[in-house]
Wavefront OBJ file of the C-alpha trace (Angstrom):
o trace
v 95.201 275.850 152.968
v 98.965 275.504 153.335
v 99.313 275.429 149.541
v 97.454 278.728 149.253
v 99.533 280.327 151.992
v 102.854 278.886 150.837
v 103.980 282.183 149.225
v 103.742 283.727 152.713
v 105.966 281.010 154.167
v 108.657 282.566 156.323
v 110.971 279.576 156.131
v 111.834 277.186 158.935
v 109.755 279.106 161.460
v 106.499 278.772 159.509
v 103.915 276.592 161.238
v 100.779 275.082 159.741
v 98.094 273.479 161.916
v 95.378 271.153 160.704
v 93.015 268.391 161.732
v 94.310 264.832 162.009
v 90.741 263.469 161.746
v 90.519 261.915 165.227
v 87.896 261.995 167.961
v 84.534 261.819 166.229
v 82.667 261.025 169.482
v 84.324 263.632 171.689
v 83.042 267.024 172.751
v 84.480 270.128 171.094
v 87.349 270.616 173.562
v 88.301 266.937 173.346
v 88.196 266.933 169.563
v 90.383 270.037 169.384
v 92.870 268.441 171.781
v 93.244 265.082 170.008
v 93.624 266.880 166.665
v 96.313 269.124 168.200
v 94.242 272.245 167.617
v 93.436 273.333 171.185
v 94.365 276.797 172.426
v 97.420 275.236 174.074
v 98.583 273.613 170.831
v 98.177 276.926 168.991
v 100.172 278.671 171.729
v 102.894 276.011 171.466
v 103.065 276.480 167.688
v 103.278 280.256 168.068
v 106.032 279.963 170.677
v 107.997 277.641 168.401
v 107.544 279.963 165.434
v 108.731 282.983 167.445
v 111.576 281.048 169.153
v 110.112 281.580 172.627
v 110.643 278.961 175.322
v 107.216 277.476 176.103
v 108.119 277.474 179.826
v 107.913 281.272 179.699
v 104.252 281.019 178.671
v 102.865 277.886 180.356
v 103.593 275.815 183.446
v 105.055 272.302 183.515
v 101.752 270.399 183.962
v 100.354 272.042 180.807
v 103.517 271.281 178.861
v 103.431 267.674 180.110
v 99.859 267.455 178.844
v 100.863 268.754 175.409
v 103.660 266.194 175.263
v 101.271 263.339 176.140
v 102.659 262.698 179.626
v 99.527 263.865 181.454
v 95.746 263.665 181.082
v 94.345 266.866 179.523
v 91.189 266.788 181.662
v 91.502 269.578 184.198
v 94.781 270.846 182.756
v 93.915 272.023 179.241
v 90.524 270.675 178.225
l 1 2 3 4 5 6 7 8 9 10 11 12 13 14 15 16 17 18 19 20 21 22 23 24 25 26 27 28 29 30 31 32 33 34 35 36 37 38 39 40 41 42 43 44 45 46 47 48 49 50 51 52 53 54 55 56 57 58 59 60 61 62 63 64 65 66 67 68 69 70 71 72 73 74 75 76 77
């Protein structure tokens, strides 16, 4: 899909998300999380693209979860 959308690329701030093909035995929320496609990952990508500090949008436990320092169960998933 990125190849098709490449003409719309806005430069360094463009972000493309896609599956990393992990988590075939997980539920939907778990599969989205391990493939970095959960709502929180999309929000993080949008914040990065718009140059917004993620701390303005989410709290520290959620950011820690996105960075792999905390279990997603109960925080994001």
